[in-house]
KELO-587164 format. One record per atom (N, C-alpha, C): x, y, z; chain; residue number from 1. Coordinates in steps of 0.001 Angstrom, whole numbers. Layout:
<rs>
       x       y       z kette  nr
       X       Y       Z     A NUM
...
</rs>
This chain:
<rs>
       x       y       z kette  nr
 -147661  -25416   99907     A   1
 -147421  -23744   99384     A   1
 -148980  -23365   99400     A   1
 -149039  -22199  100040     A   2
 -150002  -21657  100190     A   2
 -150171  -20834   99104     A   2
 -151667  -20773   98754     A   3
 -151947  -19858   97220     A   3
 -152188  -18108   97753     A   3
 -151459  -17351   97190     A   4
 -151528  -16095   97421     A   4
 -152642  -15443   96694     A   4
 -153361  -14404   97075     A   5
 -154590  -13979   96415     A   5
 -154188  -12788   96034     A   5
 -154063  -12459   94915     A   6
 -153659  -11329   94039     A   6
 -154894  -10561   93109     A   6
 -154771   -9550   92662     A   7
 -155911   -8859   92222     A   7
 -156319   -9031   90712     A   7
 -155249   -9416   89867     A   8
 -155450   -9387   88563     A   8
 -154594  -10841   88106     A   8
 -155349  -11612   87000     A   9
 -154707  -12564   86592     A   9
 -153556  -12024   85382     A   9
 -152419  -12618   85447     A  10
 -151510  -12448   84327     A  10
 -151039  -13148   83633     A  10
 -150683  -12864   82697     A  11
 -150294  -13829   81221     A  11
 -148423  -13889   81311     A  11
 -147729  -14660   81931     A  12
 -146338  -14917   81892     A  12
 -145653  -16130   81044     A  12
 -144844  -15640   80632     A  13
 -143934  -16692   79862     A  13
 -142523  -17090   80558     A  13
 -142032  -18334   80867     A  14
 -140977  -18375   81302     A  14
 -140020  -19311   80482     A  14
 -138798  -18852   80112     A  15
 -137936  -19684   79315     A  15
 -137142  -20457   80159     A  15
 -136822  -21732   79545     A  16
 -135979  -22942   80591     A  16
 -136854  -23118   81841     A  16
 -137955  -23373   81862     A  17
 -139047  -23730   83045     A  17
 -139190  -25074   83190     A  17
 -138456  -25803   82609     A  18
 -138710  -27451   83135     A  18
 -137904  -28042   84062     A  18
 -137376  -27217   84668     A  19
 -136779  -27518   86020     A  19
 -135945  -26352   86351     A  19
 -135532  -26736   88219     A  20
 -134699  -25654   88502     A  20
 -135452  -24302   88779     A  20
 -134479  -23134   88675     A  21
 -135360  -21715   88954     A  21
 -136311  -21716   87999     A  21
 -136290  -22053   86870     A  22
 -137401  -21371   85975     A  22
 -138578  -22381   86315     A  22
 -138499  -23434   86847     A  23
 -139857  -24222   87248     A  23
 -140072  -23681   88684     A  23
 -139260  -23077   89378     A  24
 -139773  -22357   90603     A  24
 -140584  -21250   90374     A  24
 -140153  -20643   89385     A  25
 -140849  -19110   89288     A  25
 -142165  -19669   88835     A  25
 -142119  -20547   87538     A  26
 -143819  -20913   87271     A  26
 -144937  -21445   88081     A  26
 -143944  -22262   89156     A  27
 -144877  -22540   89903     A  27
 -145327  -21498   91025     A  27
 -144539  -20395   91418     A  28
 -144832  -19181   92239     A  28
 -145916  -18806   91759     A  28
 -145641  -18231   90377     A  29
 -146901  -17582   89521     A  29
 -148013  -18373   89465     A  29
 -148117  -19693   89735     A  30
 -149401  -20255   89385     A  30
 -150024  -20386   90971     A  30
 -149220  -20175   91926     A  31
 -149919  -19607   93119     A  31
 -150754  -18635   93507     A  31
 -150505  -17382   92312     A  32
 -151084  -16494   92215     A  32
 -152247  -16496   91245     A  32
 -152472  -17533   90711     A  33
 -153434  -17583   89642     A  33
 -153217  -17506   88461     A  33
 -151745  -17095   87845     A  34
 -151695  -16503   86775     A  34
 -151688  -17581   85781     A  34
 -151581  -17098   84458     A  35
 -151542  -17929   82781     A  35
 -150155  -17969   83129     A  35
 -149411  -19296   82967     A  36
 -147894  -19293   82751     A  36
 -147686  -20147   81804     A  36
 -146933  -19634   80613     A  37
 -146339  -20542   79639     A  37
 -145041  -20980   79714     A  37
 -144725  -22390   79506     A  38
 -143376  -23149   79684     A  38
 -142935  -23080   78772     A  38
 -141869  -22074   78187     A  39
 -140982  -22021   76942     A  39
 -139739  -22829   77028     A  39
 -140105  -24159   76647     A  40
 -138650  -25009   76526     A  40
 -138344  -25956   75238     A  40
 -137450  -26569   75405     A  41
 -137185  -27668   74091     A  41
 -137789  -29012   74300     A  41
 -138024  -29492   75505     A  42
 -138458  -30925   76132     A  42
 -140172  -30656   76142     A  42
 -140658  -31200   75085     A  43
 -142420  -30857   75648     A  43
 -142827  -31954   76713     A  43
 -142460  -33231   76960     A  44
 -142659  -34009   77950     A  44
 -142519  -33341   79254     A  44
 -141522  -32947   79403     A  45
 -140911  -32372   80820     A  45
 -141873  -31064   80915     A  45
 -141797  -30046   79798     A  46
 -142584  -28922   79741     A  46
 -144286  -28941   79975     A  46
 -144699  -29842   79699     A  47
 -146066  -30170   79617     A  47
 -146130  -30561   81580     A  47
 -145356  -31359   81740     A  48
 -145469  -31851   83173     A  48
 -145433  -30634   84326     A  48
 -144410  -29565   83957     A  49
 -144782  -28468   84729     A  49
 -146000  -27710   84536     A  49
 -146416  -27640   83204     A  50
 -147414  -26823   83215     A  50
 -148847  -27697   83871     A  50
 -148359  -28944   84180     A  51
 -149700  -29634   84665     A  51
 -149672  -29199   86498     A  51
 -148406  -29163   86991     A  52
 -148052  -28531   88135     A  52
 -148668  -27482   88191     A  52
 -148489  -26332   87474     A  53
 -148964  -25057   87396     A  53
 -150831  -25237   87386     A  53
 -151272  -25997   86782     A  54
 -152583  -26230   87101     A  54
 -153038  -26745   88306     A  54
 -152489  -27651   88688     A  55
 -152575  -28236   90012     A  55
 -152561  -27130   91030     A  55
 -151743  -26044   91077     A  56
 -151836  -24812   92015     A  56
 -152674  -23750   92088     A  56
 -153434  -23991   90881     A  57
 -154639  -23009   90557     A  57
 -154363  -21846   89654     A  57
 -153277  -22458   89141     A  58
 -152931  -21156   87782     A  58
 -153236  -21821   86655     A  58
 -152989  -21627   85505     A  59
 -153424  -22109   84032     A  59
 -151881  -22363   83550     A  59
 -151502  -23616   83203     A  60
 -150280  -24054   82746     A  60
 -150456  -24489   81213     A  60
 -149512  -23653   80259     A  61
 -149581  -24062   78862     A  61
 -147973  -24284   78813     A  61
 -147785  -25011   77541     A  62
 -146434  -25338   76971     A  62
 -146343  -24839   75704     A  62
 -145202  -24328   75381     A  63
 -145066  -23437   73925     A  63
 -143576  -24277   73645     A  63
 -143227  -24827   72500     A  64
 -142165  -25218   72121     A  64
 -140923  -24058   71652     A  64
 -140062  -24049   72404     A  65
 -138943  -22988   72388     A  65
 -137696  -23312   72523     A  65
 -136565  -23707   71479     A  66
 -135069  -23639   71907     A  66
 -134295  -22415   71623     A  66
 -134353  -21717   72760     A  67
 -133608  -20184   72768     A  67
 -132211  -20136   72024     A  67
 -131583  -21240   71756     A  68
 -130302  -21390   71286     A  68
 -130029  -21206   70017     A  68
 -131673  -21563   69134     A  69
 -131751  -21443   67885     A  69
 -132340  -20050   67246     A  69
 -131306  -19277   66750     A  70
 -132013  -17782   66086     A  70
 -133636  -17861   65837     A  70
 -134477  -16940   66149     A  71
 -135710  -16826   65795     A  71
 -136984  -17676   66734     A  71
 -136256  -18731   67294     A  72
 -137269  -19406   67871     A  72
 -137877  -18802   69184     A  72
 -137253  -17771   69862     A  73
 -137834  -17322   70918     A  73
 -139048  -16443   70376     A  73
 -138622  -15499   69524     A  74
 -139785  -14699   68665     A  74
 -140951  -15610   68191     A  74
 -140654  -16768   67632     A  75
 -141677  -17589   67179     A  75
 -142640  -18122   68523     A  75
 -141938  -18441   69523     A  76
 -142701  -18771   70735     A  76
 -143841  -17728   71327     A  76
 -143267  -16595   71463     A  77
 -143766  -15136   71636     A  77
 -145177  -14954   70764     A  77
 -145129  -15202   69324     A  78
 -145828  -15132   68720     A  78
 -146940  -16151   68845     A  78
 -146786  -17214   69049     A  79
 -147745  -18488   69552     A  79
 -148571  -18017   70778     A  79
 -147865  -17766   71983     A  80
 -148665  -16957   72858     A  80
 -149514  -16214   72550     A  80
 -149285  -15078   71660     A  81
 -149786  -13914   71680     A  81
 -151341  -14216   70623     A  81
 -151133  -15132   69983     A  82
 -151904  -15727   68827     A  82
 -153256  -16436   69796     A  82
 -152791  -16766   71250     A  83
 -153721  -17575   71754     A  83
 -154320  -16654   73232     A  83
 -153437  -15835   73559     A  84
 -153622  -14782   74726     A  84
 -154170  -13332   74292     A  84
 -154851  -12706   75373     A  85
 -155304  -11180   74640     A  85
 -154199  -10664   75186     A  85
 -153359  -11065   76143     A  86
 -152437  -10096   76544     A  86
 -151027  -10909   77081     A  86
 -149844   -9856   77279     A  87
 -148615  -10684   77721     A  87
 -148176   -9949   78828     A  87
 -148115  -10057   79968     A  88
 -147803   -9310   81435     A  88
 -146305   -9236   81650     A  88
 -145942  -10467   81403     A  89
 -144287  -10585   81801     A  89
 -143524  -11678   81094     A  89
 -142222  -11516   80879     A  90
 -141493  -12535   79888     A  90
 -140027  -12468   80881     A  90
 -140209  -13603   81203     A  91
 -139011  -14007   82317     A  91
 -138079  -14925   81529     A  91
 -136759  -14496   81191     A  92
 -135590  -15188   80389     A  92
 -134764  -15526   81176     A  92
 -135044  -17027   81711     A  93
 -134204  -17940   82385     A  93
 -133372  -19076   82139     A  93
 -133435  -19114   80450     A  94
 -132687  -20105   80083     A  94
 -131509  -19873   80019     A  94
 -130485  -20826   80385     A  95
 -129080  -20695   80083     A  95
 -128226  -22106   79376     A  95
 -127127  -21574   79059     A  96
 -126592  -22972   77991     A  96
 -126501  -24080   78969     A  96
 -126379  -25211   78574     A  97
 -126254  -26076   79152     A  97
 -124767  -26629   79748     A  97
 -123751  -25770   79096     A  98
 -122593  -25633   79829     A  98
 -122271  -24668   80838     A  98
 -123347  -24338   81123     A  99
 -123346  -22918   82355     A  99
 -122384  -23807   83573     A  99
 -123100  -25094   84126     A 100
 -122286  -25389   85382     A 100
 -120809  -25974   85123     A 100
 -120633  -26207   83693     A 101
 -118948  -27057   83511     A 101
 -117779  -26297   83779     A 101
 -117216  -26320   85110     A 102
 -115856  -25682   84973     A 102
 -114791  -25844   84074     A 102
 -114321  -24917   83383     A 103
 -113489  -25178   82663     A 103
 -112495  -23729   82545     A 103
 -111226  -24131   82081     A 104
 -110404  -23078   81820     A 104
 -110738  -22105   80647     A 104
 -110346  -20984   80585     A 105
 -110876  -20174   79025     A 105
 -109927  -20963   78050     A 105
 -108764  -21351   78241     A 106
 -108080  -22141   77145     A 106
 -108638  -23288   76622     A 106
 -109693  -23809   77221     A 107
 -110267  -24668   76727     A 107
 -111371  -24689   76264     A 107
 -112169  -23415   76249     A 108
 -113410  -23206   75733     A 108
 -113453  -22926   74218     A 108
 -113789  -23622   73508     A 109
 -113689  -23238   71831     A 109
 -114960  -22465   71741     A 109
 -114652  -21992   70193     A 110
 -115292  -20853   69877     A 110
 -116912  -21121   69996     A 110
 -117066  -22492   69489     A 111
 -118604  -22788   69664     A 111
 -119404  -22936   70788     A 111
 -118492  -23498   72129     A 112
 -119156  -23405   73300     A 112
 -119145  -22035   73579     A 112
 -118243  -21345   73545     A 113
 -118521  -19717   73713     A 113
 -119818  -19234   73261     A 113
 -119996  -19529   72018     A 114
 -121027  -18945   71106     A 114
 -122653  -19493   71660     A 114
 -122297  -20955   72118     A 115
 -123803  -21414   72482     A 115
 -124146  -20550   73875     A 115
 -123303  -20025   74962     A 116
 -123382  -19186   75891     A 116
 -124143  -18095   75237     A 116
 -123315  -17373   74392     A 117
 -124066  -16019   73915     A 117
 -125404  -15953   73252     A 117
 -125493  -16894   72455     A 118
 -126814  -17369   71929     A 118
 -127822  -17562   73000     A 118
 -127553  -18303   74034     A 119
 -128607  -18817   74935     A 119
 -129104  -17503   75576     A 119
 -127974  -16818   76165     A 120
 -128346  -15962   77317     A 120
 -128447  -14343   76851     A 120
 -127843  -14210   75629     A 121
 -127995  -12729   74874     A 121
 -128657  -12964   73756     A 121
 -128334  -13659   72765     A 122
 -129121  -14014   71397     A 122
 -130794  -13989   71489     A 122
 -131143  -14591   72538     A 123
 -132495  -15226   72602     A 123
 -132993  -13964   73665     A 123
 -132320  -13308   74707     A 124
 -132757  -12099   75223     A 124
 -133181  -11063   74134     A 124
 -132363  -10948   73174     A 125
 -132430   -9892   71823     A 125
 -133821  -10198   71299     A 125
 -134262  -11563   71056     A 126
 -135396  -11626   70483     A 126
 -136463  -11788   71018     A 126
 -136388  -12079   72277     A 127
 -137560  -12084   73399     A 127
 -137961  -10593   73527     A 127
 -136994   -9874   73758     A 128
 -137128   -8404   73953     A 128
 -137996   -7821   72764     A 128
 -137527   -7976   71765     A 129
 -138112   -7485   70673     A 129
 -139534   -7864   70272     A 129
 -139638   -9476   70216     A 130
 -140829   -9774   70067     A 130
 -142061   -9521   70839     A 130
 -141719   -9409   72402     A 131
 -142650   -8954   73306     A 131
 -142750   -7457   73682     A 131
 -142132   -6639   72849     A 132
 -142248   -5262   73471     A 132
 -143878   -4719   73138     A 132
 -144261   -4930   72382     A 133
 -145394   -4238   71943     A 133
 -146607   -4611   72936     A 133
 -146374   -5928   73334     A 134
 -147395   -6627   74008     A 134
 -147323   -5959   75709     A 134
 -145862   -5971   75803     A 135
 -145776   -5250   77214     A 135
 -145860   -4058   77040     A 135
 -145754   -3329   76396     A 136
 -146337   -1776   76359     A 136
 -147643   -1833   76699     A 136
 -148387   -2353   75878     A 137
 -149852   -2276   76093     A 137
 -150309   -2769   77550     A 137
 -149550   -3756   78155     A 138
 -150084   -4239   79480     A 138
 -149437   -3611   80712     A 138
 -148329   -2450   80356     A 139
 -147203   -2033   81157     A 139
 -146956   -3255   82046     A 139
 -146319   -4034   81424     A 140
 -145774   -5275   81918     A 140
 -144382   -5461   82107     A 140
 -143660   -6330   82304     A 141
 -142214   -6218   82652     A 141
 -141350   -7597   82112     A 141
 -140180   -6998   81934     A 142
 -139092   -8197   81428     A 142
 -138200   -8333   82579     A 142
 -137948   -9777   82894     A 143
 -137203  -10192   84168     A 143
 -136222  -11215   83477     A 143
 -134683  -10792   83922     A 144
 -134029  -11725   83883     A 144
 -133203  -12346   84719     A 144
 -133066  -13572   84501     A 145
 -132249  -13969   85602     A 145
 -130883  -14350   85291     A 145
 -130129  -13839   86148     A 146
 -128668  -13323   86394     A 146
 -128075  -14169   87056     A 146
 -126771  -13746   87790     A 147
 -126029  -14641   88566     A 147
 -125161  -13621   89198     A 147
 -124524  -14216   90257     A 148
 -123807  -13433   90992     A 148
 -122186  -13498   90361     A 148
 -122420  -14597   89652     A 149
 -120920  -14512   88729     A 149
 -120774  -13243   87879     A 149
 -121974  -12638   87715     A 150
 -121952  -11685   86706     A 150
 -121567  -10411   87687     A 150
 -121705  -10363   88982     A 151
 -120933   -9451   89945     A 151
 -119423   -9857   89765     A 151
 -118963  -10826   90630     A 152
 -117908  -11177   91057     A 152
 -116943  -11749   90166     A 152
 -117508  -12187   88980     A 153
 -116762  -13340   88144     A 153
 -116337  -14637   88705     A 153
 -116267  -15602   88105     A 154
 -115949  -17178   88847     A 154
 -114873  -17834   87910     A 154
 -113499  -18342   88527     A 155
 -112639  -18793   88005     A 155
 -113248  -20137   87478     A 155
 -112786  -20418   86091     A 156
 -112976  -21427   85256     A 156
 -114825  -21325   84871     A 156
 -115545  -20264   84889     A 157
 -116621  -20078   84631     A 157
 -116758  -18893   83893     A 157
 -115705  -18482   83082     A 158
 -115674  -17252   82389     A 158
 -116855  -16912   81459     A 158
 -117019  -17898   80620     A 159
 -118158  -17505   79640     A 159
 -119234  -17264   80109     A 159
 -119531  -17911   81246     A 160
 -120993  -18147   81925     A 160
 -121053  -16506   82761     A 160
 -119834  -16150   83614     A 161
 -120084  -14973   84106     A 161
 -119895  -13671   83232     A 161
 -119524  -13909   81811     A 162
 -119727  -12824   81000     A 162
 -120557  -12804   80725     A 162
 -121486  -13643   80302     A 163
 -123070  -13463   79740     A 163
 -123839  -12870   80792     A 163
 -123692  -13294   81892     A 164
 -124665  -13044   83255     A 164
 -124274  -11416   83426     A 164
 -123299  -10850   83047     A 165
 -122729   -9648   83351     A 165
 -123322   -8700   82315     A 165
 -123144   -9451   81240     A 166
 -123852   -8717   80036     A 166
 -125193   -8497   80128     A 166
 -125930   -9571   80631     A 167
 -127497   -9398   80667     A 167
 -127713   -8281   81800     A 167
 -126984   -8171   82630     A 168
 -127523   -6825   83762     A 168
 -127045   -5504   82997     A 168
 -126378   -5551   82328     A 169
 -125892   -4218   81523     A 169
 -127352   -3783   80590     A 169
 -127517   -5317   79937     A 170
 -128807   -4907   78888     A 170
 -129843   -4575   79842     A 170
 -130208   -5063   80831     A 171
 -131537   -4832   81610     A 171
 -131358   -3391   81959     A 171
 -130235   -2641   82593     A 172
 -130437   -1504   82988     A 172
 -130478    -348   81914     A 172
 -130025    -835   80801     A 173
 -130154     -76   79674     A 173
 -131397      -1   79231     A 173
 -132070   -1200   79074     A 174
 -133443   -1527   78337     A 174
 -134387    -683   79631     A 174
 -134193    -823   80749     A 175
 -134986       6   81929     A 175
 -135263    1455   81379     A 175
 -133972    1833   81067     A 176
 -134101    3413   80468     A 176
 -134976    3681   79546     A 176
 -134546    2750   78535     A 177
 -135327    2947   77224     A 177
 -136706    2680   76992     A 177
 -137111    1590   77955     A 178
 -138556    1348   77809     A 178
 -139067    1981   78981     A 178
 -138763    2696   80118     A 179
 -139516    3267   81017     A 179
 -140639    4053   80587     A 179
 -140099    4799   79578     A 180
 -141240    5868   79099     A 180
 -142663    5334   78636     A 180
 -142222    4027   78278     A 181
 -143360    3472   77622     A 181
 -144302    2540   78675     A 181
 -143946    2445   80002     A 182
 -144123    2171   81124     A 182
 -144005     449   81342     A 182
 -143047     155   80525     A 183
 -142572   -1313   81059     A 183
 -141050   -1492   81726     A 183
 -141186   -2294   82863     A 184
 -140421   -2366   83517     A 184
 -139170   -3436   83348     A 184
 -137973   -3227   83675     A 185
 -137233   -4222   83225     A 185
 -136060   -4780   84602     A 185
 -135956   -6218   84893     A 186
 -135266   -6162   86186     A 186
 -134520   -7426   85780     A 186
 -133566   -7584   87006     A 187
 -133106   -8851   87044     A 187
 -133190   -9464   88423     A 187
 -133094  -10897   88487     A 188
 -132877  -11404   89681     A 188
 -131498  -12326   89996     A 188
 -130894  -12319   90945     A 189
 -129471  -13104   90792     A 189
 -129870  -14368   91888     A 189
 -130019  -15307   91796     A 190
 -130494  -16553   92473     A 190
 -129493  -17157   92874     A 190
 -129432  -17945   94314     A 191
 -128559  -19130   94731     A 191
 -129386  -19963   95115     A 191
 -129942  -20936   94423     A 192
 -130894  -22166   94579     A 192
 -130522  -23669   94365     A 192
 -130951  -24642   95278     A 193
 -130705  -25934   95101     A 193
 -131471  -26249   93745     A 193
 -130622  -26572   92939     A 194
 -131280  -26799   91444     A 194
 -130411  -28220   91058     A 194
 -131010  -28891   89496     A 195
 -130064  -29859   89046     A 195
 -128989  -29433   88572     A 195
 -128924  -28368   88015     A 196
 -127446  -27388   87607     A 196
 -126529  -27188   88715     A 196
 -127146  -26959   89914     A 197
 -126074  -26583   91182     A 197
 -125698  -27879   91520     A 197
 -126639  -29030   91504     A 198
 -126015  -30273   92176     A 198
 -124946  -30922   90933     A 198
 -125344  -30685   89777     A 199
 -124321  -30929   88689     A 199
 -122732  -30324   89107     A 199
 -122854  -28900   89274     A 200
 -121864  -28039   89372     A 200
 -120958  -28798   90935     A 200
 -121593  -28997   91912     A 201
 -120934  -29490   92976     A 201
 -120197  -30954   92693     A 201
 -121122  -31739   91893     A 202
 -120472  -33119   91394     A 202
 -119243  -32766   90544     A 202
 -119097  -32143   89752     A 203
 -118012  -31686   88731     A 203
 -116742  -31023   89797     A 203
 -117305  -30260   91011     A 204
 -116125  -29579   91881     A 204
 -116626  -30059   93143     A 204
 -116359  -31111   93790     A 205
 -116536  -31411   95140     A 205
 -116287  -30596   96163     A 205
 -115391  -29445   96010     A 206
 -114847  -28652   96860     A 206
 -116159  -27608   97006     A 206
 -116716  -27343   95928     A 207
 -117544  -25854   95601     A 207
 -118588  -26109   96675     A 207
 -119470  -26881   97028     A 208
 -120263  -26947   98194     A 208
 -119809  -26284   99398     A 208
 -118705  -26791  100024     A 209
 -118097  -25745  100950     A 209
 -117917  -24535  100870     A 209
 -117114  -24236   99771     A 210
 -116976  -22932   99503     A 210
 -118172  -21839   99299     A 210
 -119334  -22333   98679     A 211
 -120528  -21771   98534     A 211
 -121192  -21611   99802     A 211
 -121385  -22329  100731     A 212
 -122223  -22312  101869     A 212
 -121507  -21345  103124     A 212
 -119955  -21379  102718     A 213
 -119128  -21243  103897     A 213
 -119582  -19537  103752     A 213
 -119581  -18946  102490     A 214
 -120021  -17596  102155     A 214
 -121487  -17424  102635     A 214
 -122247  -18130  103189     A 215
 -123560  -17510  102917     A 215
 -123857  -17667  104278     A 215
 -124410  -16157  104707     A 216
 -124975  -15912  106316     A 216
 -125892  -16998  106611     A 216
 -127047  -17522  105802     A 217
 -127946  -18265  106155     A 217
 -127652  -19854  105868     A 217
 -126600  -19938  105408     A 218
 -125779  -21466  105476     A 218
 -126694  -22406  104685     A 218
 -127504  -22212  103792     A 219
 -128407  -22772  103341     A 219
 -128513  -22518  101419     A 219
 -129018  -23372  100910     A 220
 -129371  -22967   99395     A 220
 -130819  -22545   99133     A 220
 -131226  -21583   98407     A 221
 -132585  -21196   98380     A 221
 -133497  -22226   97908     A 221
 -134653  -22393   97973     A 222
 -135464  -23331   97633     A 222
 -136112  -22723   96284     A 222
 -136333  -23184   95241     A 223
 -136309  -22427   93939     A 223
 -137689  -22069   93713     A 223
 -138807  -22506   94134     A 224
 -140056  -22128   94511     A 224
 -140160  -21211   95455     A 224
 -139915  -21502   96799     A 225
 -140545  -20639   97623     A 225
 -139646  -19410   98252     A 225
 -138282  -19422   97699     A 226
 -137157  -18436   97921     A 226
 -136922  -17757   96563     A 226
 -136933  -18126   95424     A 227
 -136510  -17828   94442     A 227
 -137835  -17438   93497     A 227
 -138818  -18200   93578     A 228
 -139822  -18085   92894     A 228
 -140836  -16655   93263     A 228
 -141361  -16828   94420     A 229
 -141808  -15820   94880     A 229
 -141215  -14514   94996     A 229
 -139754  -14457   95029     A 230
 -139071  -13110   94945     A 230
 -139371  -12830   93288     A 230
 -139172  -13221   92444     A 231
 -139363  -13162   90647     A 231
 -140811  -12771   90906     A 231
 -141604  -13538   91548     A 232
 -143148  -12999   91213     A 232
 -143360  -11784   91920     A 232
 -142612  -11165   92844     A 233
 -143094   -9872   93293     A 233
 -142430   -8617   92284     A 233
 -141431   -9107   91395     A 234
 -140880   -8251   90389     A 234
 -141565   -8159   89166     A 234
 -142567   -9234   89186     A 235
 -143256   -9242   88084     A 235
 -144790   -8882   88173     A 235
 -145123   -8280   89817     A 236
 -146438   -8131   89765     A 236
 -146532   -6592   89777     A 236
 -147570   -6140   90512     A 237
 -147785   -4738   90248     A 237
 -147279   -4172   91769     A 237
 -147073   -5173   92656     A 238
 -146622   -4428   93851     A 238
 -145157   -4092   93711     A 238
 -144408   -4242   92343     A 239
 -143276   -3746   92132     A 239
 -143382   -2988   90763     A 239
 -143997   -1910   90667     A 240
 -144303   -1142   89799     A 240
 -143583     124   89546     A 240
 -143031     313   90735     A 241
 -141869    1568   90994     A 241
 -140546     733   90729     A 241
 -140248    -335   90307     A 242
 -139112    -967   90482     A 242
 -138654   -1223   89112     A 242
 -137491    -619   88648     A 243
 -137383    -955   87403     A 243
 -135290    -312   87170     A 243
 -134719   -1707   86338     A 244
 -133301   -1272   86373     A 244
 -132733   -1994   87236     A 244
 -133226   -2882   88143     A 245
 -132647   -3210   89313     A 245
 -132271   -4720   89239     A 245
 -131143   -5139   90060     A 246
 -131174   -6629   90118     A 246
 -131282   -7011   91601     A 246
 -132256   -7662   91898     A 247
 -132385   -8321   93248     A 247
 -131803   -9527   93784     A 247
 -130834   -9364   94405     A 248
 -129996  -10513   95228     A 248
 -130825  -11538   95961     A 248
 -130942  -12734   95585     A 249
 -131903  -13772   96510     A 249
 -130879  -14966   96630     A 249
 -129765  -14632   97130     A 250
 -128735  -15625   97148     A 250
 -128428  -15891   98842     A 250
 -129046  -15765   99913     A 251
 -128892  -15802  101390     A 251
 -127832  -14776  101624     A 251
 -127354  -14111  101031     A 252
 -126618  -12737  101348     A 252
 -125031  -13203  100928     A 252
 -124959  -14371  100170     A 253
 -123818  -14866   99658     A 253
 -122722  -13855   99019     A 253
 -123457  -12770   98094     A 254
 -122632  -12104   97506     A 254
 -122580  -10526   98055     A 254
 -121523   -9909   98418     A 255
 -121554   -8785   98797     A 255
 -121114   -7552   97842     A 255
 -121165   -7846   96774     A 256
 -121168   -6586   95689     A 256
 -122568   -6619   94929     A 256
 -123150   -5761   95253     A 257
 -124340   -5419   94764     A 257
 -124267   -4053   93854     A 257
</rs>
């Protein structure tokens, strides 16, 4: 991967960045020489991604964060701000571990449903409140990883589709609220080859054919080169006039935008 040349070092935090799309976003930001904080539960894996960030020319850091636990996201932001002079971008990428598991609504217990809500929405509320002041100072941005499921709905993925749709509504509303303070809020809807996608294919073997059949490019995206670099654009000054938008990075799979 070729390292991009950017004018300004930015400080970014990515939740759920120990693998998949979150890792891809972290590495794409590393290519720009940015300081990237890996906010995750698993320290060993988080430190490994931070080392990859260093190897690509960025500055990698790990901060312990379990976004499913109330208050943990805010504590992570406080830790970062105690060590950095600024914060330019917050990427909420973490999803419930139940996200790729196909199940009918009748089989979804309240605790499982609440896990989706806590991780996708509760942590988003906490991250947004904790980071607003710093993002206002830097004229930074909040980026949410949503999904085409939030547009179209997905059979047997109703809790996941529901919280992803809610994230988009939150982003559009917050873009209007924070715009006056110079803070941008956007979403990205990726389709990538990730461990979660591989697990979903294993649980539903026919899913791979369905997914690729509707994809004009006939492939899944690369988490770093396709998804991460698109996310980096939305975090960068090149997107300084983009807010309240959901960028579909899915190879043209989803017609509803």
